[in-house]
C-alpha positions as CSV (number, residue, x, y, z in Angstrom):
1,M,12.7,-2.6,-14.0
2,K,16.4,-1.5,-15.3
3,T,19.6,-0.7,-12.9
4,N,22.3,1.5,-14.6
5,G,24.9,-0.4,-12.2
6,R,24.3,2.1,-8.6
7,G,21.2,1.2,-8.4
8,P,17.2,1.6,-10.4
9,R,16.9,3.8,-12.2
10,E,13.3,3.4,-14.6
11,F,10.3,2.3,-12.9
12,K,6.5,1.6,-14.1
13,C,3.9,3.4,-12.5
14,P,1.0,0.5,-10.5
15,T,-1.6,1.8,-11.6
16,C,-1.5,2.6,-14.7
17,G,1.7,0.8,-16.1
18,R,3.6,4.4,-17.3
19,P,7.2,5.0,-16.4
20,A,7.6,6.4,-13.0
21,E,10.9,8.2,-12.2
22,Y,12.1,7.3,-9.3
23,D,13.1,10.8,-7.7
24,G,10.1,12.2,-9.0
25,R,7.0,13.3,-6.3
26,Y,5.1,11.3,-6.7
27,F,7.4,8.1,-7.0
28,P,6.3,5.3,-7.3
29,F,3.0,6.8,-8.7
30,C,3.8,8.1,-11.4
31,C,1.7,11.5,-10.9
32,E,-1.2,12.6,-8.3
33,R,-4.0,11.2,-10.4
34,C,-2.6,7.5,-9.8
35,K,-1.9,7.6,-6.9
36,L,-4.9,9.1,-5.6
37,V,-7.0,6.2,-8.0
38,D,-4.2,3.7,-6.2
39,L,-5.6,5.6,-2.4
40,G,-8.6,4.8,-3.3
41,R,-8.3,1.4,-3.9
42,W,-7.4,0.6,-1.0
43,F,-10.5,2.8,1.0
44,N,-12.7,0.8,-0.8
45,Q,-10.7,-2.3,0.3
46,E,-10.0,-3.3,-3.2
47,Y,-6.9,-4.1,-1.2
48,G,-5.9,-6.1,1.7
49,I,-2.7,-7.6,3.5
50,P,-4.3,-11.6,4.9
51,A,-5.0,-12.0,8.5
52,E,-4.4,-15.3,9.8
53,E,-7.4,-16.2,11.4
54,D,-7.7,-16.8,15.7
55,Q,-7.7,-20.9,17.0
56,G,-7.8,-19.8,19.7
57,E,-10.2,-18.4,22.5
58,E,-12.1,-15.3,22.0
59,E,-11.1,-13.0,24.0
60,A,-14.0,-11.8,27.3
61,P,-15.7,-8.6,25.9
62,R,-13.7,-5.5,28.4
63,K,-16.3,-3.5,30.9
64,P,-16.1,0.7,29.4
65,D,-14.4,1.3,33.0
66,E,-11.7,-1.6,32.5
67,C,-7.8,-0.3,31.8
68,A,-5.8,-1.8,28.9
């Protein structure tokens, strides 16, 4: 990413690596196709957010008529 002293001006598309416009319609992607490819990767669980393993006791299941 290059800057011109006032902020970022060039970005690379995270999907294909082509230049993406900062003020572009599909930012940070270069086009709708790359945006949808990325969304598909999330849906297919190719990306993930790491979570901590719960080391404590498991919560007892609630009965359907109990409130949260």
